[in-house]
C-alpha positions, 0 to 999 in steps of 0.5 A: 191400202187406202181408205178409198178402197177398203170403203169400196170393198165393204160396200161391194161385199154388202151389195153383193150379199144382197144380190145373192139374197134376194136372187139366189134360192138355194141352200149354198147361197146362204154360205156365200151370203154369210161370209160376204155380209161378215166380210163386209162388217170386218172390212168396214171396221178396218175402214173406221179405224183407218187414218184420215187427213185430219185424224190419226189411226184408231190405234196410233195412241194406244199403250202397251199395256192397253193392248196387253189387257185387251189381248188377255182378256180376249184370250181368257174369253175364248179360253173360259167359254163363258156365257154372254149373259155373264160376260156382257153385264161383267164388261159393263160393270167394269167399263162403269167401274173404270169410268167412275175411278179413273184418274182424273187430270188435275186443273191447276190455276194459272200462274200470275207473273 
């Protein structure tokens, strides 16, 4: 699928969710409104991750180690049922620690010939 069709699907899901929210006053309408808005959010994320003419796809430069680490982290979160009040500060701390301790590229002076 191309980027235009993904964006059109996302926009139409959001538009339909708004129409259902303001026109239908039934208990079952909440199910459709929620599902349309969630599908719209997922399609927006896919739209943002898709490649353009000037930019590679979001997953084009991800190493297999990073992918394995993210998948392992998601499995651990899903299996342990950690509350978000502990998970969010731990994730922020880990991201900050990674930012501080990551290896920096060394800049070397240019050689004179």
